[in-house]
DODRENLUM-835608 format. One line per 2 residues: number of its first residue (from 0); their letters; for each residue x, y, z of C-alpha. Coordinates in pm, 1 decimal, always signed. Layout:
<nodes>
NUM> a> X/Y/Z; ...
</nodes>
This chain:
<nodes>
0> mf> +12138.6/-11597.6/-8048.2; +12276.9/-11890.9/-7853.3
2> la> +12642.1/-11801.9/-7798.4; +12732.7/-12114.8/-7607.4
4> st> +12680.5/-12329.7/-7917.1; +13049.4/-12276.4/-7991.9
6> ik> +13142.9/-12512.5/-7709.8; +13296.5/-12831.6/-7844.0
8> tg> +13245.8/-13179.7/-7702.5; +13523.4/-13290.4/-7472.8
10> id> +13622.5/-12951.5/-7336.2; +13671.3/-12967.4/-6961.4
12> ms> +13494.8/-12655.3/-6842.1; +13612.2/-12483.8/-6527.7
14> nd> +13344.0/-12365.4/-6288.6; +13404.0/-12006.1/-6395.5
16> yy> +13366.9/-12090.7/-6762.5; +13057.3/-12301.3/-6692.8
18> dy> +12902.5/-12010.2/-6502.1; +12987.3/-11775.5/-6788.1
20> vm> +12828.9/-12006.5/-7045.3; +12516.4/-12047.4/-6833.7
22> el> +12494.6/-11670.2/-6796.7; +12503.1/-11636.2/-7175.8
24> iy> +12234.1/-11899.8/-7212.2; +12009.9/-11730.6/-6955.0
26> qd> +12059.9/-11392.9/-7125.1; +11955.8/-11545.3/-7457.8
28> id> +11653.0/-11709.3/-7298.8; +11545.7/-11387.9/-7125.8
30> de> +11583.8/-11191.8/-7451.0; +11382.6/-11449.2/-7644.6
32> de> +11116.5/-11459.9/-7373.9; +11078.5/-11081.4/-7377.7
34> kg> +11021.8/-11098.1/-7753.7; +10763.7/-11373.9/-7715.1
36> ll> +10977.9/-11625.1/-7901.2; +10959.4/-11889.6/-7627.7
38> dd> +10585.2/-11899.1/-7571.9; +10529.7/-12222.3/-7764.9
40> ki> +10829.6/-12393.5/-7605.4; +10726.8/-12280.8/-7257.2
42> nt> +10369.4/-12402.1/-7307.8; +10494.2/-12738.0/-7438.1
44> la> +10731.8/-12790.3/-7146.0; +10465.7/-12677.3/-6900.8
46> ke> +10232.7/-12950.1/-7026.9; +10507.1/-13215.3/-7036.6
48> hs> +10615.6/-13144.9/-6678.0; +10277.5/-13051.8/-6529.8
50> lh> +10388.0/-12696.0/-6461.4; +10193.9/-12370.8/-6486.8
52> ad> +10331.1/-12168.5/-6779.5; +10305.1/-11836.2/-6595.5
54> de> +10348.3/-11921.6/-6228.4; +10643.5/-12154.8/-6286.9
56> rd> +10795.6/-11975.9/-6586.1; +11137.1/-11945.3/-6419.1
58> di> +11149.0/-12321.7/-6356.6; +11061.5/-12383.1/-6720.2
60> kv> +11332.4/-12143.3/-6834.3; +11582.8/-12341.3/-6625.3
62> ki> +11477.7/-12654.7/-6813.3; +11529.6/-12474.2/-7144.1
64> ae> +11874.9/-12360.1/-7030.6; +11972.5/-12713.2/-6927.8
66> er> +11847.8/-12844.5/-7261.4; +12053.6/-12586.7/-7452.3
68> lr> +12363.7/-12670.6/-7251.3; +12322.0/-13040.0/-7335.6
70> es> +12264.8/-12955.3/-7700.9; +12585.6/-12753.9/-7712.2
72> fy> +12779.3/-13068.6/-7620.4; +12597.8/-13332.4/-7823.4
74> e> +12504.7/-13163.1/-8149.5
</nodes>
């Protein structure tokens, strides 16, 4: 699942580590999307941001990745 959740608040991430964490997040998102596990989330975000769930799916997945990165620091 979401491997980057092990990041602790206050860690100063280098660019390389940040890129690595984002890569893990995107891999998780792609895996979940392939399994159909993100359909509800994608549809919700599409409505909230006036995006098309299919045509702008990559943009929505970026929003999910950013949200997961934030969650890894604040939860």
